[in-house]
C-alpha positions as MATLAB code, in Angstrom:
seq = 'MKALLRDTIPRGLREKPLERKIEPMASNSKRTKAVRDRKDKPNLDNLKKNRKRIERNREILHELAAKDSA';
ca = [
       2.153   52.083   51.004;
       3.677   53.288   47.719;
       3.184   49.875   46.161;
      -0.470   49.899   47.201;
      -1.037   53.306   45.594;
       0.822   52.246   42.481;
      -1.431   49.200   42.103;
      -4.632   51.256   42.351;
      -3.658   53.845   39.737;
      -4.233   52.729   36.131;
      -1.058   52.295   34.112;
      -1.736   55.232   31.780;
      -2.325   57.695   34.631;
       0.785   56.990   36.700;
       3.532   59.554   36.839;
       6.195   58.486   34.422;
       9.895   59.160   34.283;
      11.168   61.129   31.343;
      10.763   59.369   28.023;
      13.253   56.572   27.598;
      15.933   57.056   25.011;
      16.717   53.927   23.025;
      20.328   53.125   22.463;
      21.223   51.658   19.063;
      22.097   48.294   20.594;
      19.436   48.227   23.311;
      17.878   44.961   24.411;
      14.417   43.953   23.251;
      12.900   44.605   26.668;
      14.258   48.174   26.736;
      12.909   48.802   23.251;
       9.525   47.356   24.203;
       9.293   49.543   27.324;
      10.129   52.655   25.324;
       7.487   51.833   22.700;
       4.866   51.224   25.401;
       5.709   54.557   27.032;
       5.243   56.363   23.736;
       1.922   54.622   23.096;
       0.617   55.434   26.602;
       0.960   59.195   26.160;
      -1.876   59.702   23.629;
      -4.010   57.301   25.662;
      -3.716   59.526   28.748;
      -6.182   62.089   27.356;
      -8.686   59.344   26.580;
      -8.387   57.937   30.100;
      -9.025   61.357   31.635;
     -12.087   61.928   29.440;
     -13.412   58.470   30.293;
     -13.006   59.202   33.999;
     -15.000   62.450   33.643;
     -17.716   60.656   31.677;
     -17.978   57.890   34.282;
     -18.213   60.455   37.096;
     -21.015   62.270   35.251;
     -22.890   59.012   34.694;
     -22.491   58.085   38.356;
     -23.981   61.427   39.434;
     -26.933   61.043   37.051;
     -27.645   57.520   38.292;
     -27.407   58.709   41.896;
     -29.926   61.480   41.221;
     -32.319   59.076   39.485;
     -32.078   56.621   42.375;
     -32.851   59.429   44.824;
     -35.939   60.430   42.802;
     -37.178   56.837   42.612;
     -36.860   56.296   46.357;
     -38.693   59.570   47.151;
];
């Protein structure tokens, strides 16, 4: 069930562990993950705003469809 929920939540909106600390001799994959985590944080605000905008658009389209059918 957890895996299913994890797959449906966009990557930027998932709960994240505390920011990864990079050791001086860390592997490339650890460095890459830490960089991606840092880049995702500013994107989180944009994702939330986009979700609000999409919800507003959906409501407007729903209202227009209701008016057209009436």
